[in-house]
C-alpha positions in Angstrom: 139.6 -9.3 88.2 143.2 -9.8 87.2 142.5 -13.2 85.6 141.9 -12.8 81.8 140.0 -16.1 81.7 137.4 -14.7 84.1 137.0 -11.5 82.0 136.5 -13.6 78.8 133.9 -15.8 80.5 132.1 -12.7 81.9 132.0 -11.1 78.4 130.7 -14.4 76.9 127.9 -14.4 79.6 127.0 -10.8 78.9 126.9 -11.4 75.1 124.8 -14.6 75.3 122.4 -13.0 77.8 122.0 -10.0 75.5 121.3 -12.4 72.6 118.7 -14.3 74.7 116.9 -11.1 75.4 117.2 -9.8 71.8 115.8 -12.9 70.1 112.0 -12.7 69.5 111.1 -16.3 68.4 110.5 -18.6 71.4 112.1 -21.6 69.8 115.3 -19.8 68.9 115.2 -18.1 72.3 115.3 -21.6 74.0 118.4 -22.5 72.0 120.1 -19.3 72.9 119.1 -19.9 76.5 120.8 -23.3 76.3 124.0 -21.6 75.1 123.7 -19.1 78.0 123.4 -22.0 80.4 126.5 -23.6 79.0 128.5 -20.4 79.2 127.4 -19.9 82.8 128.6 -23.4 83.6 132.0 -22.5 82.1 132.0 -19.3 84.2 131.3 -21.3 87.3 134.0 -23.8 86.5 136.5 -20.9 86.0 135.5 -19.5 89.3 136.2 -22.9 90.9 132.7 -23.9 91.7 132.3 -27.3 89.9 129.2 -28.3 91.9 127.3 -25.2 90.8 128.6 -25.7 87.3 127.2 -29.2 87.1 123.9 -28.1 88.4 123.8 -25.2 85.9 124.7 -27.5 83.1 121.9 -29.9 83.9 119.2 -27.4 84.6 120.1 -24.3 82.6 121.5 -26.0 79.6 119.3 -29.0 79.3 116.0 -29.1 81.3 114.8 -25.5 81.0 115.3 -25.2 77.2 113.8 -28.6 76.7 110.7 -27.6 78.7 110.4 -24.3 76.7 110.7 -26.2 73.4 108.0 -28.7 74.4 105.7 -25.9 75.5 106.2 -24.0 72.3 105.5 -27.1 70.3 102.4 -27.8 72.3 101.1 -24.2 71.9 101.8 -23.9 68.1 99.3 -25.8 66.0 99.5 -26.6 62.3 97.6 -24.3 60.0 95.3 -27.2 58.9 94.1 -27.9 62.4 93.7 -24.2 63.1 91.4 -23.8 60.0 89.3 -26.8 61.0 88.9 -25.5 64.6 87.7 -22.1 63.2 84.8 -23.8 61.3 
């Protein structure tokens, strides 16, 4: 690991992965997961794997966080509906 760019990319991956684990709110966790996917795509580009980087960018940075956000939105209900459902 003589290349400083690889070391910086690995440190960014470690920091964003730690942040993804540390965040407790699912909506914010999805956003941090999108950042992690982008940083991983940068790492793959630095490691000269552009095909893997494009796949990571599409799936890890866009699709997975989008599905998580849609799931969180579907699960959370407004308080007004929740009170009516309890009656």
